[in-house]
N, C-alpha and C positions, 0 to 999 in steps of 0.2 A: 159826886162823890164816885158813881162809875166810870165817869171820864178819867179823874185823876188815879184811880187803881188801874185803869188799862195802862196809861202811860208810864206810870212807875214799876209797871212790870218788867218795863224796858231797861231799867236803869239799875235794879238791885241784883246781886248774886252775894252767896257767902264767898266765894272764890275771890270776890273783888275785894271783899273787905279785907280777908286776909292778906291779899297782894297791897292793900292800902297801910298796914300794919308794918310792911316791909320796908327798911330804907330804900330809897331811890337809889337809880345806878348812878346818877350824876346829879349835881346840884347846881343850880343857877347862881352865880356870883354878884346877883343883884341885891340892895339893901331891901329892908321890908317895906320902905315908903320911897316914893319917887318925887323930888321937888316940883312944884309946879314949871312947866315948860320944858321939862327934861324926859328925856324917853327912858321908859322902864327897860334898861338895854339887857340883854342877855349874852354871854360868852359862849358863843355857838362852837364849843370844842365838841361836844357830840351833838349830833344832828338829829332831832325827833320828827318823826314822819307819822302823823295820823294816817290811816288808810280806810275806806268805806270800798267794799267790794257789792257791786249788785248786779243780778243776771238781768237777760235782756226783758224781763216783764217789772224790772224795777224792785223786785224783791231781794232783800239783805242776803248775801251769802255770808254766813256766821262758822262754818264750820273748817275753814284753812287753817294749815299749819304752817310754822316759819318756813320749812323748805320749799312750800309753794310759791314763793315770793321772792323776786329780786329786785334789787333797788342798785340804780345806776347814777353816778354822780359825774355831772359832764361827761356822761358816755362809758364811763368807769365801773365797772362790778364791783360792789361793797359787801364787806361783811358785817351781817345783821348782829349786834352785841346783844339787843334787847328786843324781844317779842311778848307781846300782851295781847291776848283777845278776850279776857275777861269781861262782864259786861258790869257798868256801873263803876267805872275808874274815876279817879278825883279829878275835879274839872273846877275852873273857875269861869263863871260866865257874864259876859256883858249883855245886859239887855239894852238896846238902842231903839228908843221910839220917834218916829218922825212926828212932830207935831205942827206941821206946816197947814196951811189951807188943803192941801190936796187930800189930807187925810179926813176931811170932815163926813163926806158920805156915808162913810162905813165906819166911823170913830169909835161908835159903840161897840161894835163887833171886835175889832181890833184891840179894844181895850181890855175885854173880856178876855181874847185869846191871850194876851200877854199876861194878864192875871193868872190865868190858868197855867200857863208855860211856866212863869216865877214860882208856882205852888209845886209843879210836877217835877222840875228840874232841881229846885231846893228843897228836898223833902226833911230837912231838918238833922241831916247828917253832915259832921264836921268835915266829910269828905267833899261837899259839894257847897261852892260859896258862890256869890254873884253879886253884881253891882247895876245901878241904873241910871242911864243917862237921857234925857231928853233935849230934842233940839229942834228949834225954829228958827229964829232970827239969829240965836246963840246957842253954842252947846253947853250943857249944864249936868255937872255930877249932880245927881238928888238924892242917890244912896251910894254909901261908899261900900267896899267888899264887906260881905255879910253872910252868915248861914241862915239867916232869920227871913223866909221869903216873904213874910208878912209885913214887913217894914218896906219892902219893894211893892208889893201889891197895894199898900194903903196909899202911895204917893202915886201909882199909875190911877188908882180911881180919882183922883183928884184932877187930873190932868184935863185941859181942854185945848184944842187945835186951834190954830190962829198964826200967821205971820208966814214968813220966809223959811228956807230951810239950809243949815249950816250942816250938811251931811259928811262933807269932808272933815270939819273940824270935830265932830262927833267921834269920828273913828281916830284921829288925831288924840283926843282928851283920853279915851278907851285905853290907848297904849302909852299915855304919858303921865295919868296923874289920879291915881288910887292906891289904896293900901293894898300890899302884895300878901300872898298866902306863901308861907316856908315850902321851897322846894319847886315852886314855878320856873319854867315852863314845863318841866319833866313830870313830875307828879305833884300837885295836880296840871293839867295842860290847860290851855287857854283857847276858849270859844267867844265868838261875838255873835249875836243875834241882833239883826237889824229889821225892825219893822216900818218899811217905808218903801218909796218906789225909786229911789235913788238919785232924784233929782236934787239940784245944790244950787241956791240962790244967793247965799249968804256967807260963805265959809273965805276964810283969809288963806286956809291951806288949798294946794292943789291935788287932783287926782294921782299925779305920782308920786307927791310927797306921802301921803297917806297911805298907798300901797306899799312902798318902801319901808314906813315905819311899821305897818302891819306885819310885812315879811320878817323884820329884824325882830321883832318881838314875838315870832313865832305863835301867832294867832291864827285861828282856823275862822272863817266870816261866813255864817250862814243868813240869807234873806227870806223875809217873809214880804213879799210885793204886795201893795197895796192898790195897784193897777187893776181897773176893773174889767170886764168883758166890755169891748167895744171903745175903749179908751188906748192910749199909749202915753209912755213917759219919755223924756228927752233923756233921763238920767238910767233909764232901764238897763242900759248895755254898760254903763259905769258899775252900776250895783252888780251885775253879772261877772263884771271882769274882776272886781276885787274878791268875790266869793269864791271863783274858779282859781283864780291864781294863789289862794291860799288853802285849797282844798276843801273848800265848802261848796254849797250851791244855792240856788235860789227857788223857791216855792211860789207858785202862781195860784193862790187858792179860788181867785175870782175870777179867774181866765175859763171860758169854756164851761160856765156852771149851768147857764140859764138858757142855753140857745135852744131848749126843748121844753123849758117851763112856761106854762101858761102864766101870762102876765107880765112877761118881758117881752113887750113889744117894740119893734124897730121902728118907732114913730119919733123923727125929729122934735128936740124941744129946744126953747128959748130960756132955760130956767138955770142960768148959770153953768154950774160944772156938769149938769146931768145930760147926757147925750141922747138918752133914751127914756122913754116911759118905762116906770117900773109898778109892778104891782105889789101886792103883799102876800101873806100865807106862804106859797110853795116858793115865792121869791126868797123872802126872807130866809126859810128855811133850808135852803139851797147855800145862801151865805154863810149861815150859822155852820151847816156841814161842812163844806169848803175849808173853812176857816180852822175848824177843829181838825180835820183830817192833815192840815199843814202843821199843826202844832204836834199832833202825834208822830207826823214824818221828822220832824226835825229834831224832837226829843229822842225818838229811835235811834236816829243816825248819831246822835252825839254820845249814847250808851252805847252803840254796837258798833266799834270802830277797832280796828287791829293796829296797836300803838307799836311801831319799830323804831329802833335808834342804831346809828352807826357812826364811827369814828372817823372822817377823813384824815390821809396823811399829812404831815405838816406842809408838804408842796401843794397839797390840794386846797390848802386854806390861806395860800400866800397874800392874797390881795384883798383886805376886808372890804375895800369899794366894790368889789365886783361880784356881781350876781351868779351864784352857780346854779346850775340847773338839776334838776331830780329828775329820773323817770321810775316807777315802778311797774314792776310787772307779774302776771299771775302765770305760773307755769301749766299748760295743759287745760286751760279754760278759755277759748278764744272768743267766746261771746260775752263776757262779763265786762260790765264797766267800772272802772278804778278811777276812785276821786283821792287826790293826795296833794300836798302842796306843790307847786312847780318847781319850789326852789327855795334859797337861803343867802343870806349875806354871812360870810367867815367871821370868826371872832377877831378882834382886834389883836395883834401879835404883843 
């Protein structure tokens, strides 16, 4: 209970509730559902830019004003037509779980983390919705869009890892097949949280395809890497690319946790996926602690974002097939780190 209350404090505020009751500045022209195989398309007449700002120690900077920001579209400064820094703004969150063999070692810990994250990010408030996609040999939508976190948690508790990894297909499915919430992607905005290592062995889609569909659907992708200390994943760079290009980031809860923990010995082993002998006690506690910190960090970032919008001129939206680059700056704070989507695809004329 204490963990859940801690993360929820990052998400709720009276100001956010007041904001949610107001009509959004712009609406998506998408239908309420998307037929299988078709993208949940967005008419990007007004560009939405969620922004996270942290200092040089990784702490959130949450007291900036609209005047502190500058947005550039293909190098040209833009007029910010909407600005919001309230906590707990409406959001639709897709939970994407890697159920391949690579997650077996610490699956129980990540299973608990995914359940905890669902409960914390979907507290039973209609402003917060979510859905669940699990992927191994295939990607499957297990729970469609709902405000009931227990429906998602119940499914997660029954999952068991095994098989390949259709990671790219899972991203594509998240952007093409689920029920929509009225007002997406402006209010609520769209988030994907991937728990996995980014490797892909079974998808029909390619990396460039799913990155484009994610950018066209204005989702921000976060990752909780399942790669353990002493291991590497061929897909690690791909997970990082998808997250960073869409304005998110990857958390590595199992990296550098146990280097000073008694019981984690650098002794080679022939026992399948285990590269090192591991102990119990302090080792298990460090795993749980690292994963919980990652849960809190992702939940905090989802709840503490600056949301800005601007409307490019008609000339700047000329070609819907051309990706347009965005750059966000904060005036007077040279040492901060800014995370925002790298760009967007204009709306069809």
